[in-house]
C-alpha positions in Angstrom: 0.0 0.0 0.1 3.0 2.3 0.4 3.9 4.8 -2.3 6.8 7.2 -2.6 5.1 10.0 -0.9 6.8 12.8 1.1 7.5 12.2 4.7 5.1 14.8 5.8 2.2 13.1 3.8 3.2 9.7 5.2 3.1 11.1 8.8 -0.4 12.6 8.3 -1.6 9.4 6.6 -0.4 7.2 9.4 -1.8 9.4 12.1 -5.2 9.3 10.4 -4.9 5.5 9.9 -4.3 5.0 13.6 -7.3 7.2 14.5 -9.5 5.4 12.1 -8.5 1.9 13.5 -9.1 3.1 17.1 -12.1 5.5 16.8 -14.0 4.7 13.6 -13.7 0.9 12.8 -15.3 -0.2 16.1 -18.4 1.8 15.5 -18.5 1.7 11.6 -21.3 -0.8 11.4 -23.2 0.5 14.4 -23.6 4.1 13.1 -24.6 2.6 9.7 -27.3 0.5 11.4 -28.5 3.4 13.5 -28.5 5.9 10.6 -26.6 8.1 12.9 -24.3 10.9 11.8 -21.2 10.6 14.1 -20.7 14.2 15.2 -18.1 13.2 17.7 -15.9 11.7 15.0 -15.9 15.0 13.1 -15.1 16.8 16.3 -12.1 14.5 16.7 -11.1 15.1 13.0 -11.1 18.7 13.6 -8.9 18.3 16.7 -6.5 16.3 14.4 -6.6 19.4 12.1 -7.6 17.5 9.1 -10.9 19.2 8.2 -9.0 21.7 6.1 -6.1 19.8 4.8 -5.9 21.5 1.3 -6.8 24.9 2.7 -4.1 27.5 3.3 -2.7 28.0 6.9 -3.7 31.7 6.7 -7.3 30.6 6.8 -7.0 27.8 9.5 -6.2 24.9 7.1 -3.3 22.6 7.3 -1.8 24.0 4.2 -1.4 20.5 2.6 -2.1 19.6 -1.1 -4.5 17.4 -3.0 -2.3 14.3 -2.7 -2.3 14.6 1.1 -6.0 15.1 1.1 -6.4 12.1 -1.2 -4.4 9.9 1.2 -6.5 11.0 4.2 -9.8 10.5 2.4 -8.6 6.9 1.4 -7.8 6.1 4.9 -11.2 7.2 6.2 -12.9 5.3 3.4 -11.1 2.1 4.2 -13.0 1.9 7.4 -16.3 3.9 6.8 -17.6 5.0 3.4 -20.2 7.1 5.1 -17.8 9.1 7.2 -15.5 9.4 4.2 -18.3 10.8 2.1 -19.3 13.5 4.5 -15.6 14.3 5.0 -15.0 14.7 1.3 -18.2 16.8 0.8 -17.1 19.1 3.6 -13.6 19.6 2.3 -14.0 19.6 -1.5 -17.5 21.1 -1.8 -18.2 23.1 1.3 -14.9 24.6 2.1 -12.5 24.7 -0.8 -14.7 26.8 -3.2 -14.8 29.5 -0.5 -11.0 29.6 -0.5 -10.8 29.5 -4.3 -13.5 32.0 -5.1 -14.3 34.0 -1.9 -13.4 37.4 -0.7 -11.1 37.9 2.2 -14.1 38.8 4.4 -15.9 35.7 3.3 -12.9 33.5 4.0 -12.7 34.8 7.5 -16.4 34.6 8.3 -17.3 31.3 6.5 -14.1 29.4 5.7 -12.1 29.7 9.0 -14.9 28.0 11.1 -14.9 25.1 8.6 -11.2 24.5 8.9 -10.4 25.2 12.6 -13.8 25.7 14.2 -15.3 22.2 14.0 -18.1 23.5 11.7 -19.2 21.5 8.6 -19.9 22.6 5.1 -22.2 21.5 2.3 -22.7 22.2 -1.4 -26.2 22.3 -3.1 -26.3 21.8 -6.8 -28.5 18.9 -7.8 -32.4 19.4 -8.0 -35.3 17.0 -8.3 -35.5 17.6 -12.1 -31.8 18.1 -13.0 -29.4 15.2 -12.2 -26.8 14.7 -14.9 -28.1 17.8 -16.6 -27.1 19.8 -13.6 -27.1 23.2 -15.4 -30.9 22.9 -16.0 -31.7 24.2 -12.6 -34.9 26.0 -11.5 -33.7 27.4 -8.2 -33.6 31.3 -8.6 -31.9 34.2 -6.8 -33.5 37.6 -7.5 -31.7 40.7 -6.4 -33.6 43.1 -4.2 -31.8 46.5 -4.8 -33.7 48.3 -2.0 -32.5 45.8 0.7 -29.2 44.9 -1.1 -30.3 41.2 -0.7 -30.9 38.2 -2.9 -34.1 36.2 -2.5 -33.6 32.5 -3.2 -36.3 30.1 -4.1 -36.2 26.5 -5.2 -35.5 22.9 -4.1 -32.2 21.0 -4.0 -32.0 17.3 -3.9 -29.4 14.7 -2.7 -27.4 17.2 -0.6 -24.8 15.6 1.6 -24.4 17.1 5.1 -27.4 19.5 4.6 -28.9 18.8 8.0 -25.6 19.0 9.9 -23.9 21.8 8.0 -23.2 25.3 9.3 -22.9 26.8 5.8 -24.3 25.6 2.5 -23.0 26.8 -1.0 -26.2 27.0 -3.1 -26.3 27.2 -6.8 -29.0 29.5 -8.3 -30.1 31.2 -11.5 -29.6 34.9 -11.4 -30.1 35.5 -15.1 -32.6 33.1 -16.7 -31.7 34.2 -20.3 -28.0 33.6 -20.0 -27.8 29.8 -19.9 -24.9 28.5 -17.8 -23.6 32.1 -17.6 -26.6 33.0 -15.6 -25.8 30.7 -12.7 -24.4 32.0 -9.4 -23.2 30.7 -6.0 -24.4 31.9 -2.6 -23.3 31.2 0.9 -26.5 30.2 2.9 -26.5 29.9 6.7 -29.0 27.0 7.6 -29.3 28.1 11.2 -29.9 31.8 10.6 -31.5 32.2 7.2 -35.2 31.9 7.5 -36.9 29.8 4.7 -34.1 27.3 4.5 -35.6 23.9 5.4 -34.4 20.4 5.2 -37.5 18.6 4.2 -36.2 14.9 3.8 -33.3 12.9 5.0 -33.2 10.0 2.6 -33.1 6.4 3.6 -30.5 4.8 1.3 -29.0 1.5 0.1 -25.8 2.4 2.0 -23.8 5.4 3.5 -26.6 5.9 6.0 -24.3 7.5 8.6 -23.8 10.3 6.0 -27.0 12.4 5.7 -28.4 12.9 2.2 -31.1 15.5 2.2 -33.7 17.4 0.3 -33.6 21.2 0.9 -36.3 23.7 0.3 -35.6 27.4 -0.2 -38.6 29.5 0.4 -37.9 33.3 0.0 -34.5 32.9 1.6 -33.2 36.4 2.0 -29.5 36.7 2.2 -27.1 39.8 2.1 -25.5 40.6 -1.3 -22.1 40.0 0.3 -22.9 36.3 0.4 -22.5 36.1 -3.4 -19.5 33.9 -4.0 -17.4 35.5 -6.8 -19.5 37.5 -9.3 -23.0 36.9 -10.8 -22.7 34.4 -13.6 -19.6 32.7 -12.2 -21.4 29.7 -10.7 -21.1 27.3 -13.5 -17.4 27.8 -14.1 -16.9 27.6 -10.3 -18.8 24.3 -10.4 -16.7 22.7 -13.1 -13.4 23.8 -11.3 -14.8 22.3 -8.0 -15.7 19.0 -9.6 -12.2 18.6 -11.0 -10.9 18.4 -7.4 -14.1 16.8 -6.0 -13.8 13.9 -8.4 -10.2 13.2 -7.1 -11.6 13.0 -3.7 -14.3 10.5 -4.7 -11.7 8.5 -6.5 -9.6 8.4 -3.3 -12.7 7.4 -1.2 -13.4 4.7 -3.7 -9.9 3.4 -3.5 -10.4 3.3 0.3 -13.7 1.3 0.1 -11.9 -1.2 -2.2 -8.9 -1.4 0.1 -11.1 -2.2 3.1 -13.1 -4.8 1.2 -9.9 -6.4 -0.1 -8.3 -6.6 3.2 -11.3 -8.2 4.8 -11.5 -10.8 2.0 -7.8 -11.6 2.1 -7.8 -12.1 5.9 -10.8 -14.3 5.8 -9.4 -16.3 2.9 -6.2 -16.9 4.8 -8.1 -18.2 7.9 -11.2 -20.0 6.5 -10.4 -23.7 5.8 -12.3 -26.0 3.5 -11.1 -29.4 2.4 -8.2 -29.3 4.8 -6.6 -26.1 3.7 -7.1 -22.3 3.7 -9.5 -21.3 0.8 -6.8 -18.8 -0.4 -4.8 -21.8 -1.5 -7.5 -22.7 -4.1 -7.0 -21.2 -7.5 -10.5 -19.6 -7.7 -10.0 -17.6 -4.5 -6.4 -16.8 -5.1 -7.2 -15.4 -8.5 -10.0 -13.3 -7.0 -7.8 -11.8 -4.5 -4.9 -11.1 -7.0 -7.4 -9.4 -9.4 -8.8 -7.3 -6.5 -5.3 -6.3 -5.6 -4.5 -5.3 -9.3 -7.6 -3.3 -9.5 -6.8 -1.3 -6.5 -3.2 -0.5 -7.4 -4.4 0.7 -10.8 -7.1 3.0 -9.3 -4.7 4.4 -6.7 -2.0 5.2 -9.3 -4.7 7.0 -11.4 -5.9 8.9 -8.4 -2.4 9.8 -7.2 -1.5 11.0 -10.8 -4.6 13.2 -10.9 -3.8 14.7 -7.5 -0.2 15.4 -8.3 -1.1 17.1 -11.6 -3.7 19.1 -9.8 -1.1 20.2 -7.3 1.2 21.2 -10.1 -1.5 23.5 -11.3 -2.3 21.5 -14.5 -5.7 21.1 -16.1 -6.9 17.8 -14.7 -10.4 17.5 -16.1 -9.5 14.3 -18.0 -7.3 12.9 -15.3 -9.8 13.5 -12.5 -12.7 12.0 -14.5 -10.6 9.0 -15.5 -9.5 8.4 -11.8 -13.1 8.7 -10.6 -14.5 6.4 -13.3 -11.9 3.7 -12.8 -11.8 3.9 -9.0 -15.6 3.9 -8.5 -16.1 0.8 -10.7 -13.1 -0.9 -9.0 -14.7 -0.2 -5.6 -17.9 -1.9 -6.6 -16.3 -4.8 -8.3 -13.8 -5.4 -5.5 -16.5 -5.2 -2.8 -18.7 -7.6 -4.7 -15.9 -10.1 -5.0 -15.1 -9.7 -1.3 -18.7 -10.7 -0.5 -18.4 -13.6 -2.7 -15.1 -14.6 -1.1 -16.7 -14.8 2.3 -19.8 -16.7 0.9 -22.7 -16.7 3.2 -20.7 -14.8 5.9 -20.1 -12.0 3.4 -23.9 -11.5 3.2 -24.2 -10.8 7.0 -23.6 -7.6 8.9 -21.2 -9.3 11.1 -18.6 -8.9 8.4 -17.7 -5.6 6.6 -17.8 -6.5 2.9 -21.5 -6.1 2.6 -21.2 -2.5 3.9 -18.4 -1.7 1.5 -20.5 -3.3 -1.4 -23.5 -1.1 -0.5 -21.4 2.1 -0.1 -19.3 1.5 -3.2 -22.4 1.8 -5.6 -22.9 5.6 -4.9 -19.3 6.2 -6.1 -20.4 5.4 -9.6 -23.3 7.9 -9.2 -22.3 10.9 -7.1 -20.2 13.9 -8.6 -21.1 12.7 -12.0 -22.3 9.3 -13.0 -19.9 6.9 -14.8 -21.8 7.7 -17.9 -21.1 11.3 -17.5 -17.4 10.5 -16.9 -17.3 8.9 -20.3 -18.8 12.1 -21.8 -16.2 14.3 -20.0 -13.3 12.0 -21.0 -14.6 11.7 -24.6 -14.8 15.5 -24.8 -11.3 15.8 -23.5 -10.1 13.4 -26.2 -11.8 15.5 -28.9 -14.5 13.0 -29.6 
């Protein structure tokens, strides 16, 4: 599992791994069964100073890079996909865009609490009628010049962390006639802004310790200084954000695959049939070797995308490729892990079933696998 990463990255990774083994693994199945968001885990992650890994130190972050963030996300995903998902949504979607596009005042008011104050962030793009066609949104933001406020109306769907977030970055249409150039981003305070309501917390196939919500915006009035960037910048901000966000989902997928693989490998080495460990039979050995190969490939693609992101290169193709490959690997590896354990793999006493259910969302969230093919094809000039 070790790669040639800088010593500082290795130290952070190992620290997080120890934390995950001690604090998350023992409760991973329990919080999933109870559908409970583990606030205490995120408070501890804040104490570890990893809620703002790729955020600059001047805004309370760790000042790390995308590779360090990917390593940490993988370690969390290796024991809990749900915690990993909420973590990635907070960092990539809730916090990073404020650093990238916000004013100094916005960074002090909204970013610093997310990096050093234990608060959590969320990002609201998807709507009930716009999934893969995310730009076809109906949520509006009308400017009230007399009050110097924007008034937001609409519904957002499948929003991670919405009911536990202290700030939500909401995409809304400010110019209906301008297409994607008419979309803007706003910082909404769920606790203080009247008209913001979480109307549904979805029951899901997996990842149930990570809340996924429907949000209603009913005449939500927010000051004009909560506009992130300029009017019409929202779609370009979204594309830039997804380049980094897809790397984090790739890393989370690698973590899920690694966790499932480790469970299968351990079981296969201990479970005996016909007088020897089942790992000694060609059918099981070949499964485990194939799982290992898939994980190594996905990890390499993820690290390449992260490294190029850190070098300031355009990573649209690389991030989409990493996300596509890693998410499919996570689902396939988890499925093979369940098969390796046989009947035990289908029970909640063993982790592979949880990884299997969690992995499926990786092929859907932050752009489906089908959309990743579109993105990569476009980057290839097809």
